[in-house]
C-alpha positions in Angstrom: -39.9 -34.2 -48.7 -41.7 -31.6 -49.9 -42.0 -27.8 -49.1 -44.7 -25.1 -49.1 -44.8 -21.2 -48.5 -47.1 -18.9 -46.8 -46.9 -15.5 -47.5 -47.6 -13.2 -44.2 -49.0 -9.9 -44.7 -46.6 -7.7 -42.8 -45.7 -7.1 -39.0 -49.1 -6.9 -37.7 -50.0 -10.1 -39.3 -46.9 -11.6 -38.0 -47.7 -11.0 -34.6 -51.2 -12.2 -34.6 -50.4 -15.4 -36.3 -47.0 -16.1 -34.3 -47.9 -14.2 -30.8 -46.1 -12.2 -28.7 -42.3 -13.1 -28.1 -43.7 -16.3 -30.8 -45.4 -18.3 -28.2 -47.9 -19.2 -30.9 -45.1 -20.5 -32.8 -43.3 -22.3 -30.5 -46.4 -24.3 -29.5 -47.1 -25.2 -33.3 -43.6 -26.4 -33.7 -44.2 -28.3 -30.5 -47.4 -30.0 -31.6 -46.6 -30.8 -35.4 -44.2 -32.6 -37.0 -43.4 -30.4 -39.9 -40.1 -28.0 -40.0 -41.5 -24.3 -40.0 -39.3 -21.5 -40.2 -39.8 -17.9 -40.7 -38.1 -15.5 -43.0 -38.3 -12.5 -45.5 -42.4 -12.1 -44.6 -43.1 -15.9 -45.4 -43.3 -19.0 -43.4 -41.4 -21.8 -45.2 -43.1 -25.5 -44.6 -41.0 -28.9 -45.1 -41.3 -32.4 -44.2 -43.3 -35.5 -45.5 -46.7 -34.6 -47.1 -49.0 -35.5 -44.6 -46.7 -32.9 -42.5 -46.6 -30.2 -44.3 -50.5 -30.6 -45.7 -51.5 -30.6 -41.8 -49.4 -27.5 -41.2 -50.5 -25.5 -44.2 -54.2 -26.2 -43.0 -53.2 -24.9 -39.7 -51.9 -21.7 -40.8 -54.7 -21.1 -43.1 -56.9 -21.5 -40.2 -55.0 -19.4 -38.1 -55.0 -16.6 -40.8 -58.7 -16.7 -41.1 -59.3 -16.7 -37.5 -57.4 -13.7 -36.7 -58.6 -12.2 -39.5 -62.0 -12.2 -37.8 -61.4 -12.2 -34.2 -58.0 -10.2 -34.2 -55.6 -11.4 -31.3 -56.2 -14.9 -30.1 -55.2 -16.7 -26.6 -53.4 -20.1 -26.1 -57.0 -21.6 -25.4 -58.3 -20.5 -28.9 -54.9 -22.0 -30.6 -55.1 -25.4 -28.7 -58.7 -25.4 -30.4 -57.4 -24.6 -33.8 -54.5 -27.1 -33.5 -57.0 -30.0 -32.3 -59.3 -29.3 -35.2 -56.4 -29.4 -37.7 -55.2 -32.7 -36.0 -57.9 -34.5 -35.0 -57.3 -34.2 -31.2 -59.3 -33.4 -28.7 -59.9 -29.5 -27.9 -59.7 -28.7 -24.1 -62.6 -26.8 -24.6 -64.5 -29.7 -26.5 -66.4 -31.2 -23.3 -68.4 -27.9 -23.3 -70.0 -28.6 -26.6 -73.6 -27.6 -27.1 -75.9 -29.2 -29.6 -78.5 -27.2 -30.9 -81.7 -28.0 -33.0 -80.4 -27.5 -36.6 -78.6 -31.0 -37.9 -75.1 -30.9 -37.6 -74.3 -27.6 -35.6 -72.3 -27.7 -32.7 -71.7 -24.5 -30.5 -68.5 -24.3 -28.5 -67.0 -21.9 -26.1 -63.9 -20.3 -27.7 -62.3 -19.0 -24.4 -61.7 -20.2 -20.8 -64.1 -17.5 -19.8 -67.1 -18.8 -22.0 -66.3 -22.1 -20.9 -66.6 -21.3 -17.5 -70.0 -19.5 -18.4 -71.7 -22.9 -20.1 -70.3 -24.8 -16.8 -72.2 -22.3 -14.6 -75.5 -22.5 -16.8 -75.1 -26.3 -16.3 -74.6 -26.8 -12.8 -76.5 -23.6 -11.2 -80.1 -22.5 -11.5 -79.4 -18.8 -11.5 -76.5 -17.5 -13.5 -75.4 -13.8 -14.0 -73.2 -13.0 -16.6 -71.4 -9.6 -16.9 -69.1 -8.7 -19.7 -68.5 -6.1 -22.9 -69.9 -6.8 -26.3 -68.9 -9.4 -28.1 -67.9 -12.1 -25.4 -71.2 -14.5 -26.5 -73.2 -13.7 -23.3 -76.5 -14.0 -24.9 -75.5 -16.3 -27.6 -74.4 -18.9 -25.5 -77.2 -18.7 -23.1 -79.7 -19.1 -25.9 -77.5 -22.2 -27.2 -78.0 -23.8 -23.8 -81.8 -23.1 -23.5 -82.2 -24.6 -27.3 -80.2 -27.9 -26.2 -82.4 -28.4 -22.7 -85.2 -27.8 -24.8 -83.8 -30.5 -27.3 -83.4 -32.7 -24.2 -86.6 -32.1 -22.8 -85.2 -30.9 -19.8 -87.5 -27.9 -20.0 -90.7 -27.1 -21.8 -90.3 -23.7 -22.6 -87.7 -20.9 -23.4 -88.7 -17.4 -22.3 -86.2 -14.5 -23.9 -86.9 -11.2 -21.9 -85.3 -7.7 -22.8 -86.4 -4.3 -20.6 -87.5 -1.9 -23.4 -85.2 0.8 -22.6 -84.1 3.2 -25.5 -80.5 3.6 -26.0 -80.3 7.0 -26.6 -82.8 7.8 -29.2 -87.0 7.5 -28.7 -88.6 4.8 -30.5 -92.2 6.4 -29.4 -93.0 7.6 -33.0 -92.5 4.3 -34.9 -95.4 3.3 -36.9 -97.5 0.1 -36.0 -99.1 -1.3 -32.8 -97.2 -2.3 -29.6 -95.5 -5.5 -30.7 -94.1 -3.6 -33.7 -92.7 -1.2 -31.4 -91.2 -3.7 -29.2 -89.5 -5.9 -32.2 -86.6 -3.7 -32.1 -85.7 -4.4 -28.5 -86.0 -8.2 -28.8 -84.5 -8.7 -32.5 -81.0 -9.6 -30.9 -82.8 -12.7 -29.2 -84.7 -13.7 -32.4 -81.4 -13.1 -34.3 -79.7 -15.6 -31.9 -82.5 -18.1 -32.3 -82.5 -17.7 -35.7 -78.9 -19.1 -36.2 -79.9 -22.2 -34.3 -83.4 -23.4 -35.8 -84.8 -23.0 -39.2 -87.5 -20.6 -39.8 -90.4 -22.9 -39.9 -89.4 -24.6 -36.9 -88.7 -21.3 -34.6 -92.3 -20.3 -36.3 -93.9 -23.3 -35.2 -92.2 -23.0 -31.4 -93.2 -19.4 -31.2 -96.8 -19.9 -32.2 -97.1 -22.9 -29.9 -95.6 -20.6 -27.2 -93.2 -23.2 -26.6 -90.5 -20.1 -27.4 -91.8 -16.6 -25.8 -89.9 -13.4 -26.4 -91.4 -10.4 -24.3 -90.3 -7.2 -22.9 -89.8 -7.5 -19.3 -92.9 -5.5 -18.2 -95.0 -8.8 -19.3 -93.2 -10.9 -16.9 -95.3 -9.2 -13.8 -97.5 -11.5 -11.9 -96.3 -14.8 -13.4 -94.9 -17.6 -12.3 -92.4 -19.8 -14.6 -92.5 -23.7 -14.1 -90.3 -25.9 -16.5 -88.8 -23.1 -18.0 -85.2 -21.6 -19.1 -85.5 -17.8 -18.9 -82.9 -15.5 -20.3 -82.7 -12.0 -19.4 -80.7 -9.8 -21.9 -79.4 -6.3 -21.1 -80.1 -7.1 -17.5 -77.9 -3.4 -17.1 -80.8 -1.5 -18.0 -83.6 -2.8 -15.4 -83.9 -0.9 -12.2 -83.7 -2.5 -8.8 -87.4 -3.0 -8.5 -87.6 -4.6 -11.8 -84.7 -7.0 -11.3 -86.2 -8.2 -8.0 -89.4 -8.7 -10.0 -88.0 -10.7 -12.7 -85.9 -12.8 -10.5 -89.1 -13.9 -8.4 -90.9 -15.3 -11.6 -88.6 -18.5 -11.2 -90.7 -21.4 -10.6 -90.0 -25.1 -10.0 -87.5 -26.8 -12.4 -86.6 -23.6 -14.1 -83.3 -22.2 -14.6 -82.4 -18.2 -15.2 -79.8 -16.4 -16.9 -79.2 -12.5 -16.7 -76.6 -11.3 -19.1 -75.5 -7.4 -19.2 -73.0 -4.7 -19.8 -72.2 -2.8 -16.8 -70.6 -0.1 -19.3 -73.8 0.3 -21.6 -76.5 1.2 -19.1 -79.1 3.4 -20.7 -81.2 4.0 -17.7 -82.1 7.6 -16.7 -79.1 9.6 -14.7 -78.8 8.8 -11.2 -80.9 5.6 -11.4 -79.2 2.5 -9.9 -78.8 -0.5 -12.4 -80.8 -3.7 -11.4 -78.0 -6.0 -12.8 -75.4 -4.5 -10.7 -77.4 -4.1 -7.5 -78.4 -7.9 -7.7 -74.7 -9.1 -8.4 -73.3 -7.2 -5.4 -76.4 -8.4 -3.2 -76.8 -12.2 -4.3 -73.2 -12.9 -5.0 -72.3 -15.8 -2.7 -75.8 -17.5 -2.5 -75.6 -21.3 -3.0 -77.1 -22.2 -6.2 -76.4 -18.9 -8.0 -73.4 -18.0 -10.2 -71.8 -14.7 -11.4 -69.7 -14.9 -14.4 -67.5 -12.0 -15.6 -66.3 -11.9 -19.0 -63.6 -9.6 -20.2 -61.9 -8.2 -23.2 -60.0 -11.5 -23.8 -63.6 -13.3 -24.3 -64.2 -11.0 -27.2 -65.1 -13.4 -30.2 -67.0 -11.2 -32.7 -64.7 -9.0 -35.3 -61.2 -8.2 -34.3 -62.1 -4.4 -34.4 -64.6 -4.7 -31.4 -61.8 -5.8 -29.0 -59.8 -2.5 -30.1 -63.3 -0.3 -29.9 -63.8 -1.7 -26.4 -60.5 -1.0 -25.6 -60.4 2.3 -26.7 -63.5 3.3 -24.7 -62.4 1.7 -21.4 -59.2 3.7 -21.8 -61.1 7.2 -22.7 -63.5 6.5 -19.7 -60.2 6.1 -17.4 -58.8 9.7 -18.6 -62.2 11.6 -18.1 
């Protein structure tokens, strides 16, 4: 029998690691064979060498994860346990394979898994949720996977060119230079899934097109995976125009955050209108992600919560 000790950085980290009412700790004790005790701000592990090594690895993974993401749910804990023990994560069926060798993208929450499943089984998907829930990233990953498997011939990434409280009209350069700031988040997502040369070749060959919404008028897109980001910043007429660009063997995903509308006052959001008007149509899915699905830095969850609470008081 061997023993190991892992320090815990105070009550706040203890709550993140062990969960409310020690729910995480109870699950870990069920799944691992090492004996686990907590006292004096430390985690004490004992058992045979393999069991202690496995438990140590899990707690190190867990410490790293809550440091990046903040509070995690049972689904995320199950994923970490599966990664440590070599078991099958309950979310592993939703793994996305992208172009870079060895890169696998998986949902981290049940909401994200539902979102990926909706993309795979529906031709039109609306996804509404706060910042950090992976709305755009997962849609781009699904599009890259579809391109890799030759289920489509083209990826089209679209954003409305709406300014978020500041004017870009005086930026130097031509039209392309002016619209690049709007399209940067989409290019960043692609850059995490393809190497630079491959992305450059695909864009030069028009296999991947990144364009402002205004460029969609009059087009019909066949055999394409079309993603609109920041859909909350479209007008009702713009959303109708965009949705009717959909051609044969195409898939459309519209993402947005209803709390970050940058349209002029008293201008209805095309995303909110479309979700209310179209929800329930066969072949269409509306996915709503929440704070539990936020997977960015742990502070993002707290920031979203603070703003939501502030909005309720005003």
